[in-house]
C-alpha positions in Angstrom: -72.4 39.3 46.1 -73.6 40.4 49.5 -76.3 38.4 51.4 -79.0 41.0 51.0 -78.3 41.2 47.3 -78.7 37.4 47.1 -82.0 37.6 48.9 -83.3 40.4 46.5 -81.9 38.7 43.3 -83.4 35.2 44.1 -86.6 36.1 45.9 -89.6 34.7 44.1 -87.5 32.7 41.6 -87.0 29.0 41.2 -83.4 27.8 41.2 -82.1 24.4 40.1 -78.4 23.9 40.7 -77.9 20.4 39.3 -80.7 19.8 36.9 -82.1 16.9 39.0 -85.3 16.6 40.9 -86.4 20.2 40.1 -86.1 23.2 42.4 -85.0 21.8 45.7 -83.9 23.6 49.0 -80.4 22.1 48.6 -80.1 23.8 45.1 -80.6 27.2 46.7 -77.9 26.4 49.3 -75.4 25.6 46.5 -76.1 29.0 44.8 -75.6 30.6 48.2 -72.2 28.9 48.7 -71.1 30.1 45.2 -72.6 33.6 45.1 -72.3 34.9 48.6 -69.9 32.6 50.6 -67.5 32.1 47.7 -66.5 28.6 48.8 -66.3 25.5 46.6 -69.4 23.3 46.4 -67.4 20.4 47.8 -67.0 22.3 51.1 -70.4 21.0 51.9 -70.3 17.5 50.5 -73.2 16.2 48.5 -75.6 13.7 50.0 -79.1 12.4 49.4 -81.0 15.2 51.2 -80.6 18.2 53.5 -80.7 16.3 56.8 -78.1 13.8 55.5 -75.7 16.6 54.5 -75.8 18.0 58.1 -75.6 14.5 59.8 -72.7 13.5 57.6 -70.8 16.7 58.1 -67.8 16.4 60.4 -68.6 17.2 64.0 -65.8 19.8 64.2 -66.7 21.2 60.8 -64.1 21.8 58.1 -61.8 24.6 57.0 -64.8 26.5 55.5 -67.5 25.9 58.1 -68.1 25.3 61.8 -70.9 22.8 62.5 -73.2 24.0 65.3 -75.8 21.8 66.9 -79.2 23.2 67.8 -79.9 23.6 71.6 -82.5 25.5 73.6 -79.9 28.3 74.3 -78.4 29.1 71.0 -79.6 30.6 67.7 -78.2 30.9 64.2 -76.9 34.2 62.9 -77.6 35.9 59.7 -76.0 34.0 56.9 -75.9 30.6 58.7 -77.1 27.6 56.7 -79.9 26.0 58.8 -80.8 22.3 58.6 -84.0 20.5 59.6 -84.4 16.8 60.2 -87.2 14.4 59.4 -90.8 15.4 60.1 -92.8 13.4 57.6 -95.8 15.7 57.5 -93.5 18.7 57.3 -90.1 18.1 55.8 -90.4 14.5 54.5 -87.5 12.1 54.6 -85.0 14.5 53.3 -85.3 17.3 55.8 -84.9 20.9 54.8 -82.2 23.6 54.5 -82.5 27.4 54.4 -80.4 30.5 55.0 -80.9 32.4 58.2 -81.9 36.1 57.8 -82.4 36.7 61.5 -83.1 34.6 64.7 -83.4 34.5 68.4 -83.9 31.5 70.7 -87.7 31.3 69.8 -88.1 32.7 66.3 -86.2 32.3 63.0 -86.6 34.1 59.7 -85.1 32.1 56.9 -84.8 32.3 53.1 -85.4 29.0 51.3 -87.0 27.2 48.5 -89.4 24.3 48.2 -91.0 24.7 51.7 -93.9 24.2 51.4 -93.3 21.9 48.5 -93.2 23.5 45.1 -92.7 27.1 46.3 -90.0 29.5 44.9 -87.3 31.2 46.9 -88.9 33.2 49.7 -88.6 34.4 53.3 -90.4 32.4 55.9 -90.9 33.3 59.6 -91.2 30.4 62.0 -92.0 30.8 65.6 -93.3 28.9 68.5 -92.5 25.5 70.0 -94.2 22.9 67.8 -93.5 21.7 64.3 -93.0 23.1 61.8 -92.5 26.3 63.8 -89.3 27.7 65.2 -86.5 25.4 66.2 -88.4 22.2 66.6 -86.9 19.9 64.0 -83.8 22.0 63.5 -80.7 19.8 63.7 -78.3 22.8 63.6 -76.5 25.1 61.2 -73.2 25.6 59.4 -71.4 28.9 59.9 -68.7 30.1 57.6 -65.4 30.4 59.3 
């Protein structure tokens, strides 16, 4: 499946990969790995939450993904898997993960689920300098090799 087909197929739907905790942002990431990237789910090791997945990921990445840390001068590309850290009033203890549709150094359009809590898969444009907007809180992203 191509990325735009994935967006069209999943938009407005709730997706639960593992049958635990309801429809979480990580669940959508797992479907994306399988349906678009065609990589094993173990290529992004399981963890308690989105931020923990990114933090535990090897600094150099692995054979399937490069790990790229957020900085003021870079931006994810379409298809990158973007991870947010802890902002209790925004992402909670577990952070957040979404798929980049487009981005520049100040704005990002992502496709995700359960942000805000309880929402189905949808696009969300974030821009500006303060949480929850733009890159504030973004730890980095994984890019398929």
